C-alpha positions in Angstrom: 13.0 -8.5 10.7 15.2 -5.4 9.4 13.5 -2.0 8.8 14.6 -0.6 5.2 14.8 3.0 5.6 16.0 6.2 3.8 18.5 7.8 4.1 16.6 11.7 4.1 14.3 13.1 5.8 12.7 15.4 3.3 8.8 15.5 1.5 7.5 12.0 0.5 8.6 11.0 -3.2 6.2 9.7 -5.6 4.2 6.9 -5.2 6.0 5.2 -8.1 9.6 5.3 -6.4 8.3 3.3 -3.7 7.0 0.5 -6.0 10.5 0.5 -7.7 12.1 0.7 -3.7 10.1 -3.2 -3.3 11.2 -4.7 -6.6 15.0 -3.4 -6.0 14.9 -4.5 -2.0 13.7 -8.3 -3.1 16.1 -9.0 -6.1 19.2 -6.8 -4.5 18.9 -6.8 -0.5 20.2 -9.5 1.5 17.7 -9.6 4.1 15.7 -12.5 4.7 12.0 -10.4 5.7 12.5 -7.1 5.4 9.5 -4.4 6.2 9.0 -0.6 6.2 6.8 2.3 5.4 5.8 5.5 3.5 3.6 8.0 2.7 2.4 9.8 -0.9 0.5 12.5 -1.8 -3.0 12.3 -3.2 -2.4 8.9 -5.6 -4.6 5.7 -7.3 -3.0 2.8 -7.7 -4.6 0.1 -9.5 -3.4 -3.5 -10.1 -1.5 -5.0 -13.4 -4.7 -6.5 -14.9 -6.8 -3.6 -14.8 -8.1 -0.9 -17.3 -7.2 2.0 -16.3 -10.8 3.8 -17.4 -13.0 0.9 -15.7 -11.5 1.8 -12.7 -10.2 5.5 -11.7 -12.1 8.4 -12.4 -9.3 9.9 -14.7 -11.0 13.0 -15.2 -11.5 13.4 -11.5 -8.1 13.1 -10.6 -6.7 15.3 -13.6 -8.7 17.8 -12.2 -7.7 17.2 -8.4 -4.1 16.9 -8.9 -4.4 13.3 -8.1 -1.7 10.8 -9.4 -2.0 8.0 -11.1 0.0 4.8 -11.1 -0.1 1.0 -11.8 1.6 -1.5 -9.5 3.1 -5.0 -10.4 0.5 -7.0 -8.1 -3.2 -7.9 -8.7 -6.1 -6.7 -6.6 -8.5 -3.8 -7.0 -7.5 0.2 -7.3 -6.7 2.0 -4.2 -6.6 5.4 -3.2 -3.7 6.8 -1.2 -3.0 9.9 0.3 -0.2 11.2 3.5 -3.1 10.6 5.9 -3.1 7.2 5.7 0.0 4.7 5.6 1.6 2.3 3.0 3.4 -1.0 4.2 5.7 -2.9 2.6 6.6 -6.8 3.3 9.4 -8.5 1.3 9.9 -12.9 2.5 12.2 -15.6 1.3 10.2 -17.7 -1.0 7.4 -17.6 -3.5 4.7 -19.3 -1.5 2.0 -16.4 -1.9 -0.2 -17.7 1.0 2.6 -17.9 3.0 3.8 -14.2 2.9 0.3 -13.1 3.1 -0.6 -15.0 6.1 2.6 -13.8 7.8 1.9 -10.4 6.9 -1.8 -10.5 7.8 -0.7 -11.8 11.5 1.8 -8.9 11.8 -0.8 -6.7 11.4 -3.0 -8.0 13.7 -0.2 -8.4 16.3 -0.1 -4.4 15.9 -3.7 -4.0 15.9 -3.8 -5.9 19.6 -1.3 -3.9 20.7 -3.4 -1.2 20.4 -6.5 -2.6 22.0 -8.3 -3.1 18.7 -10.2 -6.7 17.8 -9.4 -7.1 13.9 -9.5 -10.1 11.8 -8.2 -11.3 8.4 -10.5 -12.6 5.9 -9.6 -14.8 3.0 -9.4 -11.8 0.3 -5.9 -11.0 2.3 -8.0 -8.0 4.1 -8.4 -6.9 7.6 -11.4 -5.7 9.2 -12.5 -3.7 12.0 -15.8 -5.7 12.7 -16.9 -6.2 9.0 -15.3 -3.0 7.7 -12.0 -3.0 5.8 -8.9 -0.7 7.6 -6.4 -2.6 5.4 -6.0 -4.4 2.0 -3.3 -6.4 0.5 -1.6 -7.3 -2.5 1.0 -9.6 -3.4 3.3 -10.5 -6.3 6.9 -12.5 -6.9 10.2 -11.5 -8.0 14.0 -13.2 -7.8 12.7 -15.7 -5.9 10.7 -13.3 -2.8 7.2 -12.4 -2.7 6.5 -8.6 -2.0 3.3 -7.9 0.1 2.2 -4.4 -0.4 -0.6 -2.6 2.0 -2.8 0.6 2.4 -3.3 1.2 5.8 -6.5 3.5 6.4 -5.5 5.8 9.2 -7.5 8.7 8.0 -8.2 9.9 4.1 -9.5 12.5 2.3 -12.9 10.6 1.8 -14.1 12.7 -0.9 -11.1 12.1 -3.0 -11.5 8.1 -2.2 -15.4 8.1 -3.3 -15.0 10.0 -6.4 -11.2 9.4 -7.8 -11.6 5.4 -7.6 -14.9 4.8 -9.5 -16.3 6.1 -12.8 -19.6 7.6 -11.1 -22.1 6.3 -9.1 -23.8 3.9 -11.3 -21.2 1.7 -10.5 -21.6 1.6 -6.8 -25.1 1.5 -7.1 -24.7 -1.7 -9.6 -23.0 -3.5 -6.6 -25.7 -2.2 -4.1 -23.2 -0.1 -2.6 -24.4 3.7 -1.9 -20.6 5.2 -1.0 -17.4 3.5 -0.2 -17.4 4.4 3.2 -20.0 1.5 3.8 -17.2 -0.4 2.9 -14.2 0.5 4.6 -13.7 1.9 8.1 -10.9 4.7 9.4 -8.1 3.6 12.4 -8.2 6.7 14.0 -12.0 6.0 15.0 -10.5 3.2 17.1 -7.0 4.4 18.6 -6.1 7.8 20.2 -2.3 6.9 18.6 -1.4 10.0 16.1 -0.3 8.1 12.9 3.4 8.9 13.9 2.6 6.7 17.1 1.0 4.4 15.0 4.3 3.7 13.0 6.3 3.8 15.6 4.5 0.9 16.9 4.8 -1.0 13.9 8.0 -0.5 13.7 9.6 -1.2 17.1 7.0 -4.1 17.1 8.1 -6.1 14.0 11.4 -4.5 13.4 14.8 -5.6 15.4 17.4 -4.3 12.5 17.7 -1.7 10.5 19.3 -1.6 7.0 19.8 1.8 5.5 19.8 2.3 1.8 23.0 3.8 0.4 23.0 7.0 -2.4 24.0 4.2 -5.1 21.2 2.0 -4.4 18.9 5.1 -4.6 20.1 5.9 -7.7 19.4 2.7 -8.7 16.0 2.8 -7.2 15.2 5.9 -9.5 16.5 4.3 -12.6 14.7 1.5 -12.0 11.2 3.6 -11.2 11.2 5.0 -14.6 9.9 1.5 -16.1 6.5 2.6 -13.6 6.2 6.0 -15.2 6.3 4.4 -18.9 3.0 5.7 -20.4 2.8 2.5 -22.1 3.0 0.5 -18.7 0.7 2.8 -17.4 -1.9 2.5 -19.9 -1.3 -0.9 -21.0 -4.4 -3.0 -21.3 
């Protein structure tokens, strides 16, 4: 599998750039299977069919400078920051189940190399014990499947519990006392640093590298503008 790399070392880009990068790679990069990782400043990302006001505590996000984005895949709302890592996988074909299964098996393989017993679920999550450490979503474009995922190495738990729900009433309605009861953090099961975990993913899964060109970066930045339009973010 090919690792897609960016020709830069400066601070992380906006989450919208990486969504556009996934779409660009699916449409224009010829590698059959490709993978890469990325990190972002505090952000929430919600699914294509979700109403932002129902899933995001907008006032909290604005007060704490947490950016808000919509993706083109389905699934629920996710909080991300630079203490966790986002995984992107692009594969040939539009068989969603097959793409999900390949991706989950890749994550489980790396977990086993860390000595962690993890399992995949019918909802395409990865659990350690009965708590989620990695959630996924998928969509198709240009005859390819894009699977993206949030791997919880660590996170700002206060932001996570406050930013992705309108308030405690929603949690109580679901019989959940806190988000922390549903998720777990990878750092609690390994002595590896986040950078070491990222390196293990890359060396385990990828045998080649494809560096994007300056022209390709410009095309991705242009595509990113679609993800930043208010009518896209606020639709529904």
